[in-house]
N, C-alpha and C positions, 0 to 999 in steps of 0.2 A: 401438313401444317408446319410452318417454319417457326423456330424458337431461337432466342439469342443463345450464344455460346459463352456468355460472360457471367461471372458470379461474384462481382466485386462492387455491387452497389453500396454507396456510402453517402453521407452528408457532411459537407464541410461546415465550418462555423457560420458562414454566411447563410447557407441553406437552413441550418438549424434555427437561426434567429428569424429568418423570413417565415418559416413554417410556424414557429411558436408564436410569433407576433400575429399572424393571420388567425391562428386558433384562438388567441386571447382577444382579438377583435380590434387591433389598432395597427397603424401603419408603421412598418419597420424602417422607413427611409429617413426618419429623423435621427440626426447624429446622437442626441442624448439617449434615445431608446436603444441604439446599437451599443453604446458604451455600457448602459445599464444591463442590457442582455448579456454582455460578455462577463460582467461581474456576477450576475445571477448564475451563469453557466459554471463559473469557477466555484461558487459557493455550493451549487448542487453537486458537483463532483466531490467536494469535501464532505458533504452530507452523506453521500453514498459510501465514502471511505469509513465514516463513523459507524454506519450501519453494517459494515462488513460485506457489502455487496460486491465489491470489486475483486472477485475471485480470479478473474482473468489476469490480475496483476501479481498473482502468486508465481514465484519462480525459485529455482534452486541456484544458489550463488556460492562461488568460492570467494572467500574474503581476500581483498587486496586493499592496500592503503589508498584511500580516496585522493590523497595528494601525490602519490607515486605508485601508479598501478603495477609497476614492475616488482614492487615489494608485496609478496603474497604469502609469506611465512611469518610465524610469530617470533618475537624477539625474547631471548632469555632475560628474565628480570622485569619485563614490562607486562602489567596486568590489564591495562585499558586500551581499547582499540576503537577508533572512530569508524562509523558506517557511512555508506553513501547517503547524501542529503535527502534522497527521495524514499528512504526506508521508513515505512509506517509501523510495521510490526514484524516480529520474528515468530515463526511457528515452531521450529525445532532446530537443533544444531548438533553437529558431530565434529569430533576432532579426528583429522585424517593424518595418517602416517604413511610414508613411502608412496606418495601420490604418483599415479601413472605407472606403477611397476606391478609385477606379479604378486608382490607382497603387500599391496595396498590394503590397509585396514581402517575402518571407520569406527570410532568409539562414540556411542551416544552420550550426550552431555545433559545434565539436569538443569533446568531453568529454576532459579531461586528468586525470591522476592527481596525487596530492599531490607526489610527487617531481618530476614534470615542472613543476608550478607553482612549486616551490621553486627550480628551476634557472633560472627566468626572471629575468634580471638587472635588467630595467627594469620592475618591477611597477607603477610609477606612470605608465607611458606611456599617453597618451590616444589615442582613435580609435574606430572602430566595433568593438565587441566581437566577437571571433572564436572565443574559447575560454572554457570554463567549468570550474570545479572544484566538485564537489558534496561538501560536508562533511556527513556524516550524524552529527549530534550527538544529537538526540532525547532530551535529558535535561533535567530541571528543576533548574537550578542558580541558586539565589536569591542570587547575588552582586550587588553594587552595580554599576550600569552604568558607574561611573567607572573600573573596572579593566578594562573591555573595550577591545580594540584599536580596534574600529570602533563608533561610537555608533549605527550603523544596525542593529546586531544587538541584540536584546532581551536583558535580563539572565537570562531563563530558558533561554537557549542553545538556541533552536530550530535545526533544520538550515538551512544557508545555502548560497548559491552565490557563488562569487567569479569575477568576469569579467576577462578580459584581451583586448585593452587596456581600460583604464578608460574608461567612456563619456565622450565629449567634448561631448555636446549634452544640453540639457534638453528634456523634453516631446516627444521625437522617437522614441526607441527603446522598443519593448515586447518583452517576453519571452513566447514561446508554447512550451509544453512538454507532453509526455506524461509523466504520473506514475502511480505506483501508490499509492493512499491506504490508510491503515490502516482496518480494519473497526471499526465502532462497538462499544464495550464492551457486554457483557451485564449492564448495571447498571440500576438503577431498578426499575420495576414488572415483575412476572413476566408481565404481559400484553404487554410490548413484544416486537418481533420481532428476530431476528438478521439482520445484513446479509449474508446468504448466499443465493444463488439456490436455487430449490426443487429443482433436480436434485442439489444437494449435501446436502440434508437427511437422506437415509438414512445417508450416511457420517458426517455430523455427530452424529446420534443414537448411532450405534454407536461413534464415537470417544469421545464423552462417557461412554458405558457402560463402555468399556475403562478410561478414566482413573479413573472412580469405583471400578471393581472392584479395580484394582491398589493403590488407597489404602485399601481396606476392611480392617478388623480381623477380619472374619468369614472364617474359614478357607476354607470352600467357595466363597465369592464370590471371594476373592483368587486361589485356584487356577484359577478359570475365566477369568481375565483373558487368557491366551494364546489361548484359543478366540475370545474377543470381538475380540482384535486381528486375527486372521485374517479375520474377517468385515468388520471395519472397513477393513482394507487392501483387500479385494476390492471393496467398495462405493466406496471412494475412487478406486481405479484405474479403475473403470467410469465414474465421473463425470468423471475427468480425460480419459479416452479420448473421451468425448462433447464435452468442452470444448476439445479441441485445435483449432488453426487449420486449417481445411479449405480450402486453396488448391491450385491446380494446380501441379504440378512438371513442368517441361519440360526435358529433357536433350537437348542437341544435340551430336553427336559432331564433333570437330574433324578436318577432312580435310586431309591434307598431299599436295600435288601433287609428284610426282617430276619431276625435270628430266632 
Protein backbone atom coordinates (compact mmCIF):
# COMPACT_ATOMS: atom_id res chain seq x y z
CA UNK A 1 0.00 0.00 0.00
CA UNK A 2 1.47 3.34 -1.04
CA UNK A 3 1.21 6.35 1.26
CA UNK A 4 2.35 9.92 0.80
CA UNK A 5 5.67 10.96 2.27
CA UNK A 6 4.57 14.50 3.12
CA UNK A 7 3.43 15.85 6.49
CA UNK A 8 2.79 19.50 5.76
CA UNK A 9 -0.98 19.77 5.18
CA UNK A 10 -2.27 23.24 5.93
CA UNK A 11 -5.05 25.61 4.93
CA UNK A 12 -4.47 29.09 3.62
CA UNK A 13 -6.86 31.95 4.31
CA UNK A 14 -8.82 31.30 1.12
CA UNK A 15 -9.28 27.62 1.98
CA UNK A 16 -10.39 28.50 5.52
CA UNK A 17 -12.99 30.95 4.25
CA UNK A 18 -14.23 28.53 1.59
CA UNK A 19 -14.62 25.62 4.03
CA UNK A 20 -16.18 27.76 6.76
CA UNK A 21 -18.63 29.31 4.31
CA UNK A 22 -19.65 25.88 3.05
CA UNK A 23 -20.20 24.65 6.62
CA UNK A 24 -22.22 27.77 7.46
CA UNK A 25 -24.34 27.24 4.36
CA UNK A 26 -23.66 30.14 1.99
CA UNK A 27 -21.52 30.97 -1.01
CA UNK A 28 -18.03 32.35 -0.33
CA UNK A 29 -17.59 33.89 -3.77
CA UNK A 30 -19.32 37.16 -2.83
CA UNK A 31 -16.76 39.85 -2.14
CA UNK A 32 -18.58 41.14 0.94
CA UNK A 33 -18.58 37.69 2.51
CA UNK A 34 -14.83 37.31 1.93
CA UNK A 35 -14.10 40.66 3.58
CA UNK A 36 -16.40 39.83 6.47
CA UNK A 37 -14.78 36.41 6.86
CA UNK A 38 -11.33 37.96 7.05
CA UNK A 39 -12.47 40.29 9.82
CA UNK A 40 -14.10 37.39 11.66
CA UNK A 41 -10.89 35.42 11.37
CA UNK A 42 -8.85 38.23 12.93
CA UNK A 43 -11.40 38.66 15.71
CA UNK A 44 -11.39 34.91 16.37
CA UNK A 45 -7.61 34.94 16.75
CA UNK A 46 -7.88 37.79 19.25
CA UNK A 47 -10.54 35.83 21.12
CA UNK A 48 -8.18 32.86 21.37
CA UNK A 49 -5.46 35.16 22.68
CA UNK A 50 -7.81 36.38 25.41
CA UNK A 51 -8.60 32.79 26.35
CA UNK A 52 -4.88 31.97 26.60
CA UNK A 53 -5.19 29.28 23.95
CA UNK A 54 -2.21 30.34 21.84
CA UNK A 55 0.47 28.46 23.79
CA UNK A 56 2.29 27.86 20.51
CA UNK A 57 3.11 31.57 20.55
CA UNK A 58 5.12 31.16 23.76
CA UNK A 59 8.83 31.81 23.21
CA UNK A 60 12.00 32.76 25.02
CA UNK A 61 13.30 36.15 23.98
CA UNK A 62 16.40 38.21 24.66
CA UNK A 63 15.37 41.84 24.89
CA UNK A 64 16.55 44.22 22.20
CA UNK A 65 15.45 47.73 21.38
CA UNK A 66 12.48 47.47 18.95
CA UNK A 67 13.78 50.55 17.12
CA UNK A 68 17.43 49.43 17.06
CA UNK A 69 17.87 45.63 17.35
CA UNK A 70 21.63 46.04 17.73
CA UNK A 71 21.03 47.53 21.18
CA UNK A 72 20.42 44.57 23.49
CA UNK A 73 21.81 45.67 26.86
CA UNK A 74 20.27 47.88 29.52
CA UNK A 75 21.35 51.48 29.90
CA UNK A 76 22.53 52.93 33.19
CA UNK A 77 19.93 55.30 34.65
CA UNK A 78 17.08 54.19 32.34
CA UNK A 79 14.26 52.26 34.01
CA UNK A 80 11.70 51.81 31.17
CA UNK A 81 12.13 49.70 28.05
CA UNK A 82 9.76 49.17 25.14
CA UNK A 83 8.78 45.69 23.97
CA UNK A 84 8.05 44.37 20.50
CA UNK A 85 4.61 45.41 19.24
CA UNK A 86 3.30 41.84 19.09
CA UNK A 87 4.00 41.08 22.77
CA UNK A 88 0.75 40.12 24.51
CA UNK A 89 1.97 38.89 27.88
CA UNK A 90 5.11 38.15 29.87
CA UNK A 91 5.37 34.89 31.79
CA UNK A 92 8.65 35.39 33.64
CA UNK A 93 11.87 37.35 33.33
CA UNK A 94 15.51 36.99 34.29
CA UNK A 95 18.42 39.39 34.40
CA UNK A 96 21.47 37.92 32.65
CA UNK A 97 25.07 38.87 33.23
CA UNK A 98 28.14 37.78 31.21
CA UNK A 99 25.92 36.55 28.37
CA UNK A 100 27.54 33.87 26.21
CA UNK A 101 30.52 33.28 28.50
CA UNK A 102 31.44 30.54 30.94
CA UNK A 103 30.46 32.93 33.75
CA UNK A 104 26.93 33.53 32.47
CA UNK A 105 24.44 33.89 35.32
CA UNK A 106 20.65 34.43 35.22
CA UNK A 107 18.96 36.11 38.18
CA UNK A 108 15.21 35.54 38.42
CA UNK A 109 13.22 38.77 38.69
CA UNK A 110 9.96 39.28 40.56
CA UNK A 111 6.96 40.66 38.68
CA UNK A 112 5.12 43.33 40.67
CA UNK A 113 1.77 45.04 40.20
CA UNK A 114 1.14 48.69 39.44
CA UNK A 115 0.10 49.49 43.06
CA UNK A 116 3.24 47.81 44.38
CA UNK A 117 5.40 49.83 41.98
CA UNK A 118 3.64 53.06 42.93
CA UNK A 119 4.36 52.37 46.63
CA UNK A 120 8.13 52.24 46.02
CA UNK A 121 9.40 55.46 47.55
CA UNK A 122 12.83 55.51 45.90
CA UNK A 123 12.02 54.79 42.25
CA UNK A 124 15.33 56.32 41.11
CA UNK A 125 17.43 54.06 43.31
CA UNK A 126 20.13 52.36 41.22
CA UNK A 127 21.52 48.84 41.44
CA UNK A 128 21.03 45.42 39.91
CA UNK A 129 17.33 45.26 38.84
CA UNK A 130 15.34 42.86 41.01
CA UNK A 131 11.71 43.56 40.06
CA UNK A 132 9.75 44.55 36.97
CA UNK A 133 6.36 46.04 36.18
CA UNK A 134 4.76 45.02 32.88
CA UNK A 135 2.56 47.75 31.41
CA UNK A 136 0.30 46.36 28.72
CA UNK A 137 -0.48 49.39 26.60
CA UNK A 138 -0.69 47.97 23.07
CA UNK A 139 -2.30 51.01 21.50
CA UNK A 140 -1.20 53.30 18.72
CA UNK A 141 -1.17 56.77 20.19
CA UNK A 142 0.42 59.18 17.76
CA UNK A 143 1.30 61.81 20.31
CA UNK A 144 4.53 63.73 20.09
CA UNK A 145 7.44 62.17 22.00
CA UNK A 146 7.99 65.42 23.90
CA UNK A 147 4.99 64.81 26.18
CA UNK A 148 6.10 61.31 27.14
CA UNK A 149 7.62 60.89 30.58
CA UNK A 150 10.43 58.62 29.40
CA UNK A 151 12.12 59.30 26.03
CA UNK A 152 12.98 55.61 25.78
CA UNK A 153 9.29 54.81 25.16
CA UNK A 154 8.19 55.42 21.59
CA UNK A 155 5.32 57.76 20.76
CA UNK A 156 3.06 54.95 19.57
CA UNK A 157 2.92 53.71 23.17
CA UNK A 158 3.98 50.11 22.85
CA UNK A 159 3.90 47.93 25.95
CA UNK A 160 6.80 48.55 28.30
CA UNK A 161 8.56 47.15 31.32
CA UNK A 162 9.72 49.27 34.24
CA UNK A 163 12.67 47.98 36.25
CA UNK A 164 13.55 48.52 39.89
CA UNK A 165 16.15 49.29 41.01
CA UNK A 166 17.19 51.33 37.99
CA UNK A 167 20.16 49.71 36.18
CA UNK A 168 23.46 51.05 37.50
CA UNK A 169 25.75 49.73 34.73
CA UNK A 170 26.04 50.11 30.97
CA UNK A 171 26.53 47.19 28.54
CA UNK A 172 26.35 44.66 31.38
CA UNK A 173 22.76 43.59 32.00
CA UNK A 174 20.56 41.73 29.53
CA UNK A 175 16.90 40.78 29.91
CA UNK A 176 15.76 37.26 29.05
CA UNK A 177 12.07 36.51 29.26
CA UNK A 178 9.33 34.16 28.16
CA UNK A 179 6.49 35.89 26.36
CA UNK A 180 3.30 35.12 24.47
CA UNK A 181 3.27 36.80 21.08
CA UNK A 182 0.22 37.89 19.13
CA UNK A 183 -0.73 35.78 16.13
CA UNK A 184 -0.13 37.35 12.73
CA UNK A 185 -3.17 39.01 11.14
CA UNK A 186 -5.17 37.28 8.41
CA UNK A 187 -4.38 40.08 5.98
CA UNK A 188 -2.75 40.25 2.59
CA UNK A 189 -3.22 37.54 -0.01
CA UNK A 190 -5.77 34.76 0.43
CA UNK A 191 -2.92 32.33 -0.24
CA UNK A 192 -1.18 33.17 3.06
CA UNK A 193 -1.43 30.81 6.01
CA UNK A 194 -2.77 31.44 9.49
CA UNK A 195 -0.30 31.26 12.39
CA UNK A 196 -2.10 28.32 13.99
CA UNK A 197 -0.90 24.71 14.48
CA UNK A 198 -2.55 22.14 12.23
CA UNK A 199 -4.22 20.41 15.18
CA UNK A 200 -6.31 23.56 15.73
CA UNK A 201 -7.44 23.93 12.11
CA UNK A 202 -10.74 21.99 12.51
CA UNK A 203 -11.70 24.22 15.45
CA UNK A 204 -10.64 27.34 13.55
CA UNK A 205 -12.76 26.43 10.51
CA UNK A 206 -15.85 25.72 12.61
CA UNK A 207 -15.26 28.80 14.76
CA UNK A 208 -15.17 30.93 11.62
CA UNK A 209 -18.31 29.20 10.31
CA UNK A 210 -20.13 30.00 13.55
CA UNK A 211 -19.10 33.65 13.46
CA UNK A 212 -20.16 34.00 9.83
CA UNK A 213 -23.51 32.32 10.51
CA UNK A 214 -24.44 34.52 13.47
CA UNK A 215 -23.72 37.62 11.34
CA UNK A 216 -25.73 36.40 8.35
CA UNK A 217 -28.95 38.12 7.30
CA UNK A 218 -30.24 34.83 5.88
CA UNK A 219 -32.67 33.42 8.41
CA UNK A 220 -31.99 29.69 8.06
CA UNK A 221 -28.22 30.27 8.25
CA UNK A 222 -28.45 32.50 11.33
CA UNK A 223 -30.73 30.07 13.17
CA UNK A 224 -28.18 27.30 12.60
CA UNK A 225 -25.44 29.21 14.45
CA UNK A 226 -26.04 27.49 17.84
CA UNK A 227 -25.50 24.08 16.24
CA UNK A 228 -22.26 25.31 14.68
CA UNK A 229 -21.14 26.67 18.04
CA UNK A 230 -21.58 23.28 19.71
CA UNK A 231 -19.39 21.62 17.10
CA UNK A 232 -16.85 24.44 17.32
CA UNK A 233 -16.74 24.11 21.11
CA UNK A 234 -16.27 20.33 20.87
CA UNK A 235 -13.40 20.58 18.38
CA UNK A 236 -11.74 23.39 20.33
CA UNK A 237 -11.89 21.44 23.59
CA UNK A 238 -10.45 18.39 21.86
CA UNK A 239 -7.53 20.44 20.55
CA UNK A 240 -6.97 22.01 23.96
CA UNK A 241 -6.91 18.60 25.65
CA UNK A 242 -4.24 17.47 23.21
CA UNK A 243 -2.29 20.71 23.68
CA UNK A 244 -2.11 20.55 27.47
CA UNK A 245 1.21 20.25 29.27
CA UNK A 246 1.86 16.55 29.84
CA UNK A 247 4.21 16.41 32.80
CA UNK A 248 4.37 13.94 35.66
CA UNK A 249 2.62 14.89 38.89
CA UNK A 250 4.12 13.32 41.99
CA UNK A 251 2.34 13.71 45.33
CA UNK A 252 4.23 12.81 48.50
CA UNK A 253 2.27 12.49 51.76
CA UNK A 254 3.71 14.30 54.75
CA UNK A 255 4.26 11.95 57.67
CA UNK A 256 4.15 13.16 61.26
CA UNK A 257 6.06 11.22 63.87
CA UNK A 258 4.33 10.97 67.20
CA UNK A 259 6.47 11.53 70.28
